[in-house]
TIBAKOL-777549 format. One record per residue (C-alpha): residue in three letters; x, z, y; residue number from 1. Coordinates in pm, 1 decimal, always signed. Layout:
residues N
Ala / X / Z / Y / NUM
...
***
This chain:
residues 184
Unk / +1144.3 / -6624.5 / -2506.2 / 1
Unk / +851.0 / -6570.3 / -2747.0 / 2
Unk / +519.0 / -6737.9 / -2678.7 / 3
Unk / +252.0 / -6512.1 / -2540.1 / 4
Unk / -101.0 / -6582.0 / -2646.3 / 5
Unk / -345.4 / -6548.7 / -2360.4 / 6
Unk / -718.7 / -6501.7 / -2401.7 / 7
Unk / -942.9 / -6800.3 / -2356.0 / 8
Unk / -1195.2 / -6798.0 / -2076.8 / 9
Unk / -1540.0 / -6756.1 / -2227.1 / 10
Unk / -1754.8 / -6740.7 / -1916.9 / 11
Unk / -1722.6 / -6970.3 / -1628.1 / 12
Unk / -1591.4 / -7197.9 / -1453.7 / 13
Unk / -1643.1 / -6921.4 / -1196.6 / 14
Unk / -1555.2 / -6609.0 / -1394.6 / 15
Unk / -1363.0 / -6402.3 / -1136.0 / 16
Unk / -1543.7 / -6566.1 / -846.0 / 17
Unk / -1879.6 / -6452.3 / -981.0 / 18
Unk / -1779.8 / -6106.8 / -1099.4 / 19
Unk / -1604.3 / -6013.3 / -776.1 / 20
Unk / -1786.4 / -6219.5 / -511.4 / 21
Unk / -1686.3 / -5994.6 / -221.8 / 22
Unk / -1321.0 / -6078.1 / -292.6 / 23
Unk / -1409.4 / -6441.8 / -224.2 / 24
Unk / -1628.0 / -6372.6 / +80.8 / 25
Unk / -1944.0 / -6471.5 / -112.3 / 26
Unk / -2150.9 / -6152.2 / -160.5 / 27
Unk / -2471.5 / -6359.9 / -153.4 / 28
Unk / -2402.3 / -6489.5 / -506.4 / 29
Unk / -2610.7 / -6207.0 / -652.2 / 30
Unk / -2896.1 / -6257.6 / -406.2 / 31
Unk / -2989.7 / -6597.9 / -547.3 / 32
Unk / -2890.7 / -6781.0 / -228.0 / 33
Unk / -2697.0 / -7080.9 / -357.0 / 34
Unk / -2709.4 / -7307.2 / -51.9 / 35
Unk / -2657.4 / -7193.8 / +305.0 / 36
Unk / -2887.9 / -7313.7 / +584.7 / 37
Unk / -2610.1 / -7560.5 / +680.9 / 38
Unk / -2602.5 / -7721.4 / +334.6 / 39
Unk / -2746.3 / -8074.0 / +357.8 / 40
Unk / -3034.8 / -8165.9 / +131.6 / 41
Unk / -3394.5 / -8083.7 / +47.4 / 42
Unk / -3439.7 / -7705.8 / +42.7 / 43
Unk / -3602.6 / -7582.9 / -277.9 / 44
Unk / -3676.6 / -7256.6 / -450.3 / 45
Unk / -3638.9 / -7220.5 / -827.1 / 46
Unk / -3837.2 / -6933.2 / -973.9 / 47
Unk / -3950.8 / -6824.8 / -1314.1 / 48
Unk / -3950.3 / -6556.3 / -1577.9 / 49
Unk / -3738.6 / -6480.1 / -1881.8 / 50
Unk / -3960.0 / -6410.4 / -2184.1 / 51
Unk / -3886.7 / -6309.9 / -2542.5 / 52
Unk / -4046.8 / -6458.3 / -2854.6 / 53
Unk / -4362.1 / -6249.7 / -2808.4 / 54
Unk / -4400.9 / -6350.3 / -2443.8 / 55
Unk / -4281.4 / -6009.8 / -2323.6 / 56
Unk / -4070.3 / -6015.4 / -2004.5 / 57
Unk / -3697.3 / -5956.5 / -2049.4 / 58
Unk / -3630.2 / -5712.6 / -1767.5 / 59
Unk / -3253.2 / -5689.3 / -1794.5 / 60
Unk / -3142.1 / -6052.2 / -1829.3 / 61
Unk / -2900.8 / -6235.0 / -1600.8 / 62
Unk / -2964.0 / -6596.5 / -1502.6 / 63
Unk / -2673.9 / -6803.9 / -1372.4 / 64
Unk / -2692.8 / -7154.3 / -1225.5 / 65
Unk / -2438.1 / -7420.9 / -1138.8 / 66
Unk / -2532.4 / -7747.9 / -974.4 / 67
Unk / -2421.3 / -8051.9 / -778.8 / 68
Unk / -2507.8 / -8098.9 / -412.4 / 69
Unk / -2778.1 / -8333.4 / -282.1 / 70
Unk / -2538.9 / -8629.8 / -311.8 / 71
Unk / -2459.0 / -8552.7 / -676.7 / 72
Unk / -2112.1 / -8404.7 / -611.4 / 73
Unk / -1975.7 / -8079.0 / -746.3 / 74
Unk / -1656.0 / -8089.0 / -539.3 / 75
Unk / -1689.6 / -7924.4 / -199.3 / 76
Unk / -2013.1 / -7743.7 / -289.4 / 77
Unk / -2010.0 / -7402.7 / -451.6 / 78
Unk / -2346.6 / -7462.6 / -616.9 / 79
Unk / -2322.7 / -7135.5 / -808.8 / 80
Unk / -2554.6 / -6835.2 / -820.3 / 81
Unk / -2634.2 / -6541.9 / -1042.1 / 82
Unk / -2929.8 / -6301.0 / -1041.4 / 83
Unk / -3075.8 / -6034.1 / -1264.8 / 84
Unk / -3439.1 / -6028.9 / -1369.7 / 85
Unk / -3679.4 / -5771.8 / -1228.2 / 86
Unk / -3943.6 / -5549.2 / -1395.0 / 87
Unk / -4161.1 / -5858.2 / -1465.2 / 88
Unk / -3868.6 / -6060.5 / -1601.0 / 89
Unk / -3871.6 / -6272.5 / -1283.2 / 90
Unk / -3578.8 / -6444.9 / -1112.9 / 91
Unk / -3541.5 / -6680.0 / -813.1 / 92
Unk / -3282.3 / -6899.8 / -642.0 / 93
Unk / -3280.7 / -7062.4 / -297.6 / 94
Unk / -3086.8 / -7388.8 / -305.7 / 95
Unk / -3101.7 / -7764.0 / -242.3 / 96
Unk / -3229.9 / -8022.4 / -485.6 / 97
Unk / -2926.5 / -8177.3 / -656.9 / 98
Unk / -2858.5 / -8548.0 / -669.9 / 99
Unk / -2793.2 / -8751.5 / -985.9 / 100
Unk / -2449.9 / -8712.7 / -1148.2 / 101
Unk / -2255.9 / -8936.1 / -1388.2 / 102
Unk / -2312.1 / -8856.9 / -1753.4 / 103
Unk / -2178.7 / -8975.7 / -2087.4 / 104
Unk / -2014.5 / -9317.6 / -2061.9 / 105
Unk / -2078.3 / -9314.9 / -1686.1 / 106
Unk / -2454.9 / -9344.7 / -1734.8 / 107
Unk / -2633.8 / -9158.8 / -1454.1 / 108
Unk / -2810.3 / -8834.4 / -1536.7 / 109
Unk / -3131.3 / -8729.6 / -1366.2 / 110
Unk / -3091.9 / -8454.1 / -1106.8 / 111
Unk / -3066.2 / -8120.9 / -1286.9 / 112
Unk / -2935.1 / -7767.0 / -1259.7 / 113
Unk / -2718.1 / -7611.6 / -1531.5 / 114
Unk / -2837.9 / -7267.9 / -1645.0 / 115
Unk / -2669.4 / -6991.3 / -1841.4 / 116
Unk / -2876.0 / -6700.9 / -1968.7 / 117
Unk / -2733.1 / -6363.5 / -2065.0 / 118
Unk / -2964.3 / -6104.7 / -2219.5 / 119
Unk / -2975.4 / -5810.1 / -2456.1 / 120
Unk / -2944.4 / -5918.8 / -2814.2 / 121
Unk / -2777.2 / -6244.2 / -2711.0 / 122
Unk / -2412.6 / -6233.1 / -2817.4 / 123
Unk / -2317.0 / -6563.5 / -2655.5 / 124
Unk / -2466.8 / -6703.5 / -2339.7 / 125
Unk / -2751.0 / -6947.9 / -2383.1 / 126
Unk / -2704.8 / -7276.5 / -2198.8 / 127
Unk / -2982.8 / -7506.4 / -2079.8 / 128
Unk / -3080.4 / -7728.4 / -1789.5 / 129
Unk / -3356.3 / -7745.6 / -1532.3 / 130
Unk / -3494.2 / -8093.6 / -1466.7 / 131
Unk / -3757.2 / -8170.0 / -1203.1 / 132
Unk / -4107.5 / -8291.8 / -1292.2 / 133
Unk / -4121.7 / -8530.2 / -995.7 / 134
Unk / -3804.1 / -8724.8 / -1088.5 / 135
Unk / -3856.3 / -9076.1 / -1223.0 / 136
Unk / -3491.5 / -9071.1 / -1341.2 / 137
Unk / -3595.2 / -8825.6 / -1617.4 / 138
Unk / -3721.1 / -9121.1 / -1822.2 / 139
Unk / -3365.4 / -9258.8 / -1856.5 / 140
Unk / -3167.9 / -8933.4 / -1872.7 / 141
Unk / -2935.6 / -8935.7 / -2178.1 / 142
Unk / -2958.9 / -8558.6 / -2234.3 / 143
Unk / -3339.0 / -8541.9 / -2213.0 / 144
Unk / -3345.7 / -8832.3 / -2460.3 / 145
Unk / -3180.5 / -8602.8 / -2717.9 / 146
Unk / -3489.9 / -8377.7 / -2734.3 / 147
Unk / -3796.8 / -8600.8 / -2692.5 / 148
Unk / -4044.0 / -8363.7 / -2862.5 / 149
Unk / -3930.2 / -8057.9 / -2666.3 / 150
Unk / -3825.4 / -8203.6 / -2332.9 / 151
Unk / -4116.0 / -8027.1 / -2157.8 / 152
Unk / -3928.2 / -7698.6 / -2205.9 / 153
Unk / -3658.2 / -7835.5 / -1971.9 / 154
Unk / -3883.7 / -7953.7 / -1689.1 / 155
Unk / -3965.2 / -7740.4 / -1386.0 / 156
Unk / -4311.0 / -7787.6 / -1236.2 / 157
Unk / -4331.9 / -7854.5 / -863.7 / 158
Unk / -4561.0 / -7658.4 / -632.4 / 159
Unk / -4601.4 / -7661.6 / -257.2 / 160
Unk / -4639.5 / -7309.2 / -124.3 / 161
Unk / -4656.8 / -7219.3 / +245.3 / 162
Unk / -4482.3 / -7545.2 / +337.2 / 163
Unk / -4200.3 / -7488.7 / +86.8 / 164
Unk / -4112.0 / -7674.4 / -230.3 / 165
Unk / -4102.7 / -7438.2 / -529.1 / 166
Unk / -4008.7 / -7535.7 / -883.0 / 167
Unk / -4136.6 / -7309.5 / -1161.2 / 168
Unk / -3913.6 / -7277.0 / -1468.3 / 169
Unk / -3968.5 / -7008.2 / -1732.4 / 170
Unk / -3698.7 / -6938.6 / -1989.4 / 171
Unk / -3833.1 / -6851.4 / -2335.1 / 172
Unk / -3567.5 / -6709.8 / -2564.4 / 173
Unk / -3762.6 / -6755.3 / -2889.8 / 174
Unk / -4102.8 / -6849.3 / -3018.8 / 175
Unk / -4331.5 / -7147.9 / -3021.7 / 176
Unk / -4238.1 / -7270.5 / -2671.7 / 177
Unk / -3870.4 / -7171.8 / -2690.3 / 178
Unk / -3661.4 / -7338.7 / -2421.0 / 179
Unk / -3418.1 / -7599.0 / -2555.0 / 180
Unk / -3069.4 / -7445.9 / -2550.1 / 181
Unk / -2754.5 / -7656.8 / -2591.1 / 182
Unk / -2411.6 / -7591.5 / -2738.1 / 183
Unk / -2169.4 / -7559.6 / -2449.6 / 184
***
């Protein structure tokens, strides 16, 4: 029997799951609700804007996140969400603050959220991370250490608003304050 070449998966690890969430009983994926009220951990909101090189809002981008749970585990926690930007280029996710996960050579990584950005004019997704300004573990994180001069573009600022913890994280596609994007 001849070999059949199959296409590689270019988006994911949750390709079908994210594109057809109702088939998996997860229609909330597109609402930005990543963690249910029953999910253990500190409830947080991630919000920001997607901006182009001139600081103009990108109104038709899609922001996707994938994260560990509060104990730093991916297994057993969906930790996935996807939202489009609005007329101001804004996006938001409701989730829990992730715990530290093992990194290269088993060295712990600071708590972070993985982010993929899809937007007009972007032929391949852009991949970055959200780190948290109030984490002392940032000082020893092996990935943040790779970009010492630009690490501020990866750090979400904490605010307390109406008794809720909100982390602000803007994604800048180009320009002087361009977000650090990684090869993935």
